[in-house]
Structures are given as structure tokens and as C-alpha cells.
C-alpha positions as CSV (number, residue, x, y, z in Angstrom):
1,M,-17.7,8.0,-8.5
2,A,-19.7,11.2,-9.3
3,L,-23.5,11.2,-9.6
4,T,-25.4,14.3,-10.6
5,L,-28.9,13.9,-9.0
6,L,-30.4,17.4,-9.8
7,R,-29.3,20.1,-12.1
8,S,-30.4,23.5,-11.1
9,T,-29.6,25.9,-14.0
10,G,-31.2,28.9,-15.7
11,M,-29.8,27.9,-19.2
12,I,-29.7,24.7,-21.1
13,S,-25.9,25.2,-22.0
14,R,-23.1,27.8,-21.5
15,S,-20.6,28.6,-24.1
16,A,-17.8,29.3,-21.7
17,H,-17.4,26.0,-19.8
18,S,-14.0,24.8,-18.4
19,Y,-14.6,21.2,-18.9
20,R,-15.9,21.3,-22.7
21,E,-14.3,22.7,-25.8
22,R,-17.8,23.2,-27.4
23,P,-21.2,24.0,-25.7
24,A,-23.5,21.0,-25.0
25,G,-26.5,22.8,-26.4
26,P,-27.8,26.3,-27.2
27,E,-27.5,29.1,-24.6
28,L,-31.3,29.1,-24.2
29,A,-32.9,30.6,-20.9
30,I,-35.2,28.0,-19.1
31,P,-36.8,30.2,-16.5
32,E,-38.5,27.3,-14.6
33,A,-35.4,25.0,-14.5
34,Q,-34.7,26.0,-11.0
35,C,-38.1,25.1,-9.5
36,R,-37.8,23.9,-6.0
37,G,-39.7,21.1,-4.4
38,P,-39.6,17.7,-2.8
39,W,-37.6,14.9,-4.5
40,S,-37.2,11.2,-4.1
41,I,-34.3,9.7,-5.8
42,G,-33.0,6.2,-5.7
43,F,-29.9,4.5,-7.4
44,A,-28.2,1.2,-7.2
45,L,-24.7,0.0,-7.6
46,Y,-24.2,-3.6,-8.5
47,P,-20.4,-4.6,-8.3
48,H,-19.5,-7.4,-10.7
49,D,-16.6,-9.4,-12.3
50,G,-16.2,-9.3,-16.1
51,A,-18.4,-7.8,-18.7
52,W,-21.5,-6.2,-17.7
53,H,-23.8,-8.1,-20.2
54,T,-22.5,-11.4,-19.0
55,A,-22.6,-10.8,-15.3
56,G,-26.3,-10.6,-14.8
57,V,-26.5,-6.7,-14.6
58,L,-29.6,-6.5,-16.7
59,A,-31.5,-9.0,-14.4
60,Q,-30.4,-7.1,-11.4
61,L,-31.5,-3.7,-13.0
62,E,-34.9,-5.2,-13.8
63,N,-35.3,-6.3,-10.2
64,Y,-34.3,-2.9,-9.0
65,R,-36.4,-0.9,-11.4
66,H,-39.6,-3.3,-11.2
67,P,-39.9,-5.0,-7.8
68,F,-42.4,-7.6,-7.4
69,L,-45.7,-6.2,-6.4
70,M,-48.6,-8.0,-4.9
71,A,-52.2,-6.9,-4.0
72,P,-55.1,-8.9,-2.5
73,G,-57.7,-10.0,-4.8
74,R,-61.3,-9.4,-4.5
75,A,-63.2,-11.7,-7.0
76,L,-64.1,-15.1,-5.5
77,D,-65.8,-16.4,-8.6
78,G,-63.3,-15.4,-11.2
79,P,-60.2,-16.9,-12.7
80,R,-57.7,-17.9,-10.1
81,S,-54.6,-17.5,-12.3
82,A,-53.9,-16.5,-15.7
83,Q,-50.7,-16.5,-17.8
84,G,-49.9,-13.8,-20.5
85,P,-47.3,-13.8,-23.2
86,E,-43.7,-14.4,-22.0
87,L,-40.5,-12.6,-23.2
88,R,-37.6,-14.7,-23.6
89,G,-34.1,-13.9,-24.7
90,D,-31.0,-12.7,-22.7
91,G,-30.7,-8.9,-23.2
92,A,-34.3,-8.3,-24.4
93,V,-36.4,-6.4,-22.0
94,L,-40.2,-5.3,-22.0
95,S,-40.3,-1.5,-22.1
96,A,-44.0,-1.0,-22.4
97,L,-47.3,-3.0,-22.9
98,R,-50.5,-1.3,-23.7
99,R,-53.8,-1.6,-25.4
100,R,-54.2,0.0,-28.8
101,G,-58.0,-0.3,-29.6
102,R,-58.6,-4.0,-29.8
103,R,-54.9,-5.0,-30.1
104,L,-52.2,-5.3,-27.6
105,E,-48.9,-3.5,-28.3
106,A,-45.5,-4.3,-26.7
107,T,-42.3,-2.4,-26.9
108,V,-39.3,-4.6,-26.6
109,A,-35.7,-3.3,-26.2
110,C,-32.4,-5.0,-26.9
111,E,-30.3,-3.7,-23.9
112,H,-27.2,-5.7,-25.2
113,P,-24.1,-4.7,-27.3
114,E,-24.6,-7.7,-29.7
115,K,-27.6,-9.0,-31.6
116,V,-30.3,-10.9,-29.6
117,S,-32.7,-13.5,-30.6
118,A,-35.9,-13.3,-28.4
119,V,-39.3,-14.7,-28.5
120,F,-42.4,-12.8,-27.2
121,G,-45.6,-14.7,-27.2
122,D,-45.6,-16.2,-30.7
123,T,-43.5,-13.7,-32.3
124,E,-39.7,-14.3,-33.0
125,L,-37.5,-11.3,-32.8
126,D,-34.0,-10.8,-34.1
127,L,-33.0,-7.4,-32.5
128,R,-29.9,-5.4,-33.4
129,P,-27.8,-4.1,-30.6
130,W,-29.9,-1.4,-28.6
131,E,-32.7,-1.7,-31.0
132,V,-36.2,-0.8,-29.7
133,R,-39.2,-2.3,-31.6
134,S,-43.0,-2.4,-31.2
135,V,-44.7,-5.7,-31.6
136,D,-48.4,-6.4,-32.1
137,L,-49.9,-9.2,-30.0
138,A,-53.2,-10.7,-30.6
């Protein structure tokens, strides 16, 4: 296994490259490409049997990318619990959730090589393979 963590280069691409017949991009100088500094990098390896999309790889990926966070609350007279919209559908993941004025916008991605039917809140979604879609919530 080979993993490139940082790429220090002064150019986007090179025309004469022993591993490529054609350049990957233009020979364009990037003077700040070799900026040094502290880096923190993490990666995970999840061995599995069978196809990745049937072996629970997406669930493991979500657990790795978004570990459960907890913080102590301060309000003693506010609501004790609340539940927001839930995304259901194997292969559908929530990529972003943000306020757009008075409305709530979600970005849902299909991380699956086949079509996925999903439900987010009250909205039913039929997603194509690898589709990314914005969804307006109330």
C-alpha cells in the first residue's frame, strides 16, 4: 500500500514524468506549494470481506470521520432533549446542514455504486449513484 500524505512541488504538473504518458495538468508554477508548517494527518484502514458497499464500510467511515462528541449543557430551564430530521437509506450520507436565511438546507450524497432510496425528514429521495443533492427542510 502506498499513501501520499503531502505533496511538495513547485509546479502543478510536469510534462516529462516516467509514470505518465501525458501530464496530469498544466506546467504551472505554484510558488507557495512548498510552504512548511505543522501538519496533523490521520487515516484508517478497514479490512473487510466482499464488496465494500455491502460490508459496512460507509458506516465505519462515518464513525471515523465524525466521532461522537459530547459537551456539558448549561441551561437548567430549557428543553432536555430534541430530535431533528433523520436521514435513512443505506449509502446516503449527510454532507452539510446549514441555515439559509429562514430555511434549513441539507446536502445529501449517495456514496454507493447503485441507486439509493432515502428519506430525510419528510422528503423522499431517489438518488443516482454518487449523486449529491441539496434538500430544503422546513
